[in-house]
C-alpha positions in Angstrom: -76.1 40.1 -54.2 -74.5 43.4 -52.9 -70.8 42.7 -52.1 -69.4 46.3 -51.8 -69.5 48.9 -49.1 -73.0 50.6 -49.5 -71.9 53.7 -47.6 -69.8 54.5 -51.3 -71.6 55.9 -53.9 -70.9 53.9 -57.0 -71.6 55.0 -60.7 -74.3 52.6 -62.1 -73.3 51.2 -65.5 -76.3 51.0 -68.2 -76.0 47.8 -70.2 -78.0 46.5 -72.8 -79.2 42.7 -74.2 -75.8 42.2 -75.9 -73.9 42.8 -72.7 -76.5 40.8 -70.8 -75.9 37.7 -73.1 -72.2 38.3 -72.9 -72.3 38.5 -68.9 -74.1 35.3 -69.1 -71.8 33.4 -71.4 -68.8 34.5 -69.5 -70.2 33.7 -66.2 -70.8 30.4 -67.4 -67.0 29.6 -68.7 -64.8 32.8 -68.7 -62.6 31.0 -71.2 -65.4 31.2 -74.1 -63.5 31.8 -77.5 -64.6 35.4 -79.0 -65.5 33.9 -82.2 -68.0 31.6 -80.2 -69.0 34.2 -78.4 -69.5 36.5 -81.5 -71.7 34.0 -83.1 -74.1 33.5 -80.0 -74.4 37.1 -79.4 -74.6 38.4 -83.4 -71.6 40.8 -83.2 -68.3 40.9 -85.0 -65.0 39.4 -82.8 -64.0 43.1 -82.9 -67.5 44.1 -81.3 -67.3 41.6 -78.6 -63.8 42.2 -77.9 -64.8 46.0 -77.3 -67.3 45.3 -75.2 -65.8 43.3 -72.6 -63.0 45.6 -72.6 -65.8 48.6 -71.8 -67.3 46.1 -69.4 -64.1 45.3 -67.5 -62.9 49.1 -67.6 -66.3 50.1 -66.0 -66.0 47.7 -63.1 -69.1 45.5 -64.1 -66.3 42.7 -64.8 -64.2 43.1 -61.8 -61.9 39.6 -62.8 -61.8 36.4 -64.5 -62.2 33.3 -62.2 -62.5 29.8 -61.9 -64.5 27.5 -59.5 -62.3 25.0 -58.0 -63.9 21.8 -56.5 -62.5 21.3 -52.7 -63.8 17.7 -52.6 -60.9 17.3 -55.7 -58.0 18.6 -53.3 -59.1 16.9 -50.4 -61.3 19.1 -48.4 -64.4 17.2 -48.3 -66.1 19.0 -45.5 -67.6 22.3 -46.1 -69.0 24.5 -43.2 -71.4 27.4 -43.0 -70.8 29.5 -39.9 -73.1 32.4 -38.9 -71.5 34.7 -36.1 -73.3 37.3 -33.8 -70.6 39.8 -32.6 -70.9 41.9 -29.3 -68.4 43.8 -27.6 -66.6 44.7 -30.5 -64.0 47.5 -30.4 -62.2 48.8 -33.8 -58.8 46.7 -33.1 -60.6 43.5 -32.2 -63.0 43.6 -35.3 -60.0 44.6 -37.1 -57.9 41.5 -35.9 -60.7 39.2 -36.9 -61.1 40.7 -40.2 -57.4 40.1 -41.0 -57.6 36.6 -39.1 -60.4 35.2 -41.5 -59.0 37.3 -45.0 -55.8 35.6 -44.4 -57.0 32.2 -43.6 -56.6 30.0 -46.7 -59.4 27.7 -45.4 -62.1 30.3 -45.4 -63.0 30.8 -49.1 -66.2 33.2 -48.4 -66.3 36.0 -45.4 -69.2 38.3 -45.6 -70.4 40.9 -43.2 -74.2 40.8 -42.9 -77.1 42.8 -41.4 -79.8 40.7 -39.8 -80.0 38.4 -36.9 -76.0 37.6 -37.3 -72.8 39.6 -38.3 -70.8 37.2 -40.1 -71.2 34.5 -42.5 -68.1 32.4 -43.6 -67.1 28.8 -44.9 -64.6 26.9 -43.4 -63.4 24.3 -45.4 -61.4 20.9 -43.9 -60.4 17.8 -44.8 -62.6 15.8 -41.8 -64.3 16.5 -38.9 -61.6 16.7 -36.8 -59.9 19.3 -38.6 -63.1 21.4 -38.7 -63.2 20.6 -34.8 -59.6 22.1 -34.7 -60.3 24.8 -37.2 -63.8 26.1 -35.6 -62.1 25.6 -31.8 -59.0 27.9 -32.4 -61.4 30.3 -34.2 -64.0 30.8 -31.0 -61.3 30.4 -28.5 -59.0 33.3 -30.4 -62.4 35.7 -30.5 -64.0 34.2 -27.4 -64.7 37.9 -26.3 -66.4 38.9 -29.7 -68.6 35.9 -30.0 -71.7 36.2 -28.8 -73.5 33.4 -30.8 -72.2 30.7 -33.2 -74.4 28.8 -35.6 -73.2 26.3 -38.1 -74.3 24.1 -40.7 -72.6 21.4 -42.9 -72.7 21.5 -46.4 -74.1 18.1 -47.4 -73.9 18.5 -51.7 -73.5 21.4 -53.3 -76.1 21.5 -56.6 -75.2 25.3 -58.2 -72.5 27.6 -57.5 -71.5 31.3 -58.9 -73.8 31.2 -62.0 -75.4 34.5 -62.2 -77.7 35.2 -64.9 -78.4 38.9 -66.1 
């Protein structure tokens, strides 16, 4: 899944099977101990440490992160929204981008090519809070929003696990 601006030319990193194994281990648990990775990959601890450092320096690994369960924090509703835009100006588009990026209740915000221009996830405590969030966005950007499609997540079976 491409995440970057496709107009920028980025150097493609060469990785081998041991790097792939390390990436798979780290994507499942980025806190896996070096000694455990060493045994699984068949390298010394220093070899694993060096490869991880190289993967970080080359930009293959951007950061180490966690996956938070929003339900455990009281955000029981996840709404996936698809927005088609029209009448865009640079200024209004920048306002929308800034608003979505700075909203802690929007953990995912992606520009797309296709039937819709924007995909985002809204997290809410309940349906009334979700309604208020949706209404606030739609009122604030009613001049930009041409179409709005929304689906509510009923259950998450898999999240953020990439295989290399």
